[in-house]
C-alpha positions, -999 to 999 in steps of 0.1 A, spaced: -49 215 -35 -75 187 -33 -66 154 -16 -52 127 -39 -76 102 -22 -110 111 -8 -134 86 8 -168 100 15 -194 83 38 -184 48 27 -204 19 40 -198 -17 31 -223 -44 40 -219 -81 35 -254 -94 42 -261 -83 77 -225 -75 85 -214 -39 81 -177 -40 76 -175 -2 71 -198 24 87 -198 57 70 -160 62 68 -146 95 56 -109 99 48 -87 125 30 -51 118 20 -29 146 9 -3 145 -18 30 132 -3 14 123 30 25 92 49 -7 79 65 -10 47 85 -44 30 92 -43 9 123 -68 -10 144 -75 -45 158 -85 -74 136 -120 -69 122 -117 -31 123 -123 -27 86 -88 -17 75 -85 -42 46 -121 -36 35 -113 1 33 -82 -6 12 -102 -29 -10 -127 -1 -17 -100 25 -25 -82 0 -47 -114 -10 -65 -114 -46 -55 -149 -42 -40 -175 -15 -45 -190 3 -15 -226 -3 -6 -230 34 -2 -206 64 -4 -180 75 -29 -143 73 -36 -123 99 -55 -87 95 -68 -70 126 -81 -104 143 -80 -121 117 -102 -151 97 -90 -139 60 -91 -166 46 -69 -179 21 -95 -148 18 -116 -129 -16 -116 -96 -21 -100 -78 -23 -134 -86 14 -139 -68 26 -108 -32 24 -120 -41 48 -148 -50 73 -121 -17 68 -103 -27 42 -77 -6 11 -70 -12 -15 -43 8 -42 -26 -7 -72 -7 0 -91 25 12 -120 4 38 -113 -23 25 -118 -59 57 -120 -78 64 -150 -101 86 -173 -81 102 -189 -112 112 -155 -128 141 -133 -119 138 -99 -102 145 -82 -135 118 -103 -153 92 -97 -127 97 -59 -129 99 -61 -167 64 -77 -167 51 -50 -144 64 -23 -167 50 -41 -198 16 -46 -182 13 -10 -172 22 2 -207 0 -23 -225 29 -39 -243 21 -75 -236 26 -83 -273 60 -66 -275 75 -88 -247 110 -99 -254 113 -81 -288 148 -67 -294 145 -29 -292 117 -28 -266 133 -56 -247 167 -40 -243 152 -6 -231 127 -22 -207 152 -47 -193 175 -18 -185 146 2 -170 137 -29 -149 172 -30 -135 169 7 -126 136 1 -108 152 -28 -89 180 -5 -78 154 19 -63 144 -8 -38 180 -19 -32 179 -51 -52 207 -43 -77 228 -73 -65 197 -96 -68 185 -83 -102 191 -117 -119 181 -138 -89 150 -160 -92 123 -145 -70 117 -179 -53 153 -178 -40 150 -144 -24 147 -139 14 113 -129 27 123 -93 31 137 -91 -4 105 -105 -18 87 -75 -1 113 -52 -18 105 -69 -52 68 -63 -47 75 -26 -40 96 -25 -72 67 -40 -92 44 -13 -78 69 15 -85 72 2 -121 37 16 -127 49 51 -117 23 56 -90 15 88 -72 -2 69 -44 9 35 -30 -14 14 -8 8 -9 13 -11 -38 30 9 -49 61 43 -45 44 61 -56 76 41 -88 80 64 -118 86 96 -98 85 124 -103 110 136 -73 131 164 -66 107 141 -69 76 116 -45 93 144 -20 99 155 -22 62 119 -18 51 114 14 71 146 28 58 136 20 22 101 36 26 117 66 42 140 69 11 111 73 -13 104 106 -31 85 130 -8 59 135 -35 49 99 -34 19 93 -12 20 63 11 -11 48 27 -4 17 47 -21 -8 70 2 -21 96 -1 -42 128 35 -35 138 30 -2 157 67 6 157 68 4 119 36 24 115 46 52 139 80 56 123 67 58 88 35 78 93 31 115 97 -6 109 105 -23 78 119 -60 69 116 -74 44 141 -103 22 132 -126 -1 152 -158 -19 143 -158 -4 108 -155 32 119 -127 58 123 -124 65 160 -96 90 159 -68 105 138 -37 123 148 1 123 149 18 92 160 25 109 193 -11 118 198 -24 83 189 2 66 212 -9 87 242 -47 84 236 -66 65 263 -92 54 238 -66 37 216 -52 19 246 -87 7 255 -93 -5 219 -60 -25 217 -54 -35 253 -85 -30 273 -65 -7 295 -60 30 300 -28 48 289 -3 54 317 -4 88 332 
């Protein structure tokens, strides 16, 4: 079976700065893959290329076997790709249910049918079901701006799930979370269907290594190694990149 995401020899240049340098990446269906690296390694640029937010200078991106290199970001959900961002993008003045409802409607092209009786009842019920998948049943009618930070992350995941993705790109999902919120996030991600592919950027190594089956390490716009969390944790080169020290013997 072909990988659900393929990145081939991707380079991104911003003027004289090369943010990515010939990156290759394959992501299998159902895989949990973490991309780590110090600031400036090219992680977010790689995500932006996969999500269609920027086009590569050279190279190609395939999603579900289809060449998406020059296709805009709005085309990616139709190929089963969803993305979350470091900063939550929910509407603070709307409830959890309403935010998920809008995600459902937007994905299905039903903007003009919003709040109409038959469609409204079915989609509002579905929105509540999606909220339950991210453990927000008790907050389904809470205004998003009143949610705790960790709950806003859960809402963002719900809005992504509403598009029924096969691949989710998670951009630093644990950023700004307390220890308890990080633990809940890990448990939530571990509860997702095994067929859903998760590709995440994460600076919290404990979170990344618990979620990921495979870890890709980047530095200076290049992939420097890939392996299991245990292999990456023990690799002297990774210690050198992060800490300027060798791994303990």
